[in-house]
N, C-alpha and C positions, 0 to 999 in steps of 0.2 A: 504494500500500500504506500502510495506517495503522500508525503506531508504537504499540506497546502502552504504556499508562501504567505507570510503575513503581509497585510496591506502596508504600502509605504505612505499612503495618504489617508489620514484619519477623518477627512472631511468628505462631503458630497463631491463627486467628480463629474467632469464632462470630457468626452473624447473629442480630439481635434486632429484632423489629418494635416500634417505640415509638409510643405514642399520646400526643400533646401538643396543647395548645391552639394555635389559629392565632396568638394573641398571643405565646405562647412562641416559636413558630417564626419569626414576623416579627421579633421582637427579636433572635433569634440570627442570622437572615439579615442584618440591618442591621449587627450586630457583625462578622459574617463579611466583608461588603463593605468595612467600614472597615479591618479588619486586613489584608485582601488588598492594599490600597493601599500599605501600609507594609512588607509582608513579601515575600520573593523567591519564594514559592511559593503555590499556591492554598490558601485557608483556607475549608473548607466548614462548613456547619452541623454535619455529623457530626464534623468535627475538634474543634469547640468542645464538643460533647457528650462525646466521648472525653476531652478535657482536663478537663472538669468531673468526670467519673467518677474519673479518676486523682487529682484533688485530694481528692475525697470519701473515696476509699479511703485515701489518705495520712493524712488527719485521723483517721479511725476507727482505723487501725493505731497512730497516735501516742497516741491516747486510751487504747487497750487496753494499750499498752506502759507508759504513765504509771500506769495503775491497777495493773499488776503490780509496778512499781518504787516506787510511792508518790510519784512526782514529777509535776510539771506542765510541759506544753509547752515 
């Protein structure tokens, strides 16, 4: 019997089909392999993409907040 893999995301999810260049994917795959050597869990290309999205959202939200308050980062 195969053990089910625990979910990486503990929130409600949505699947999105992403088109990227082979070069983009290959670079992310290499980063993923390097990070997996130093971390205690699997690091996939999808993990890196989700991490980049979170960082992007954080920056956009911070910029929006700074515009509202008249401050910078």
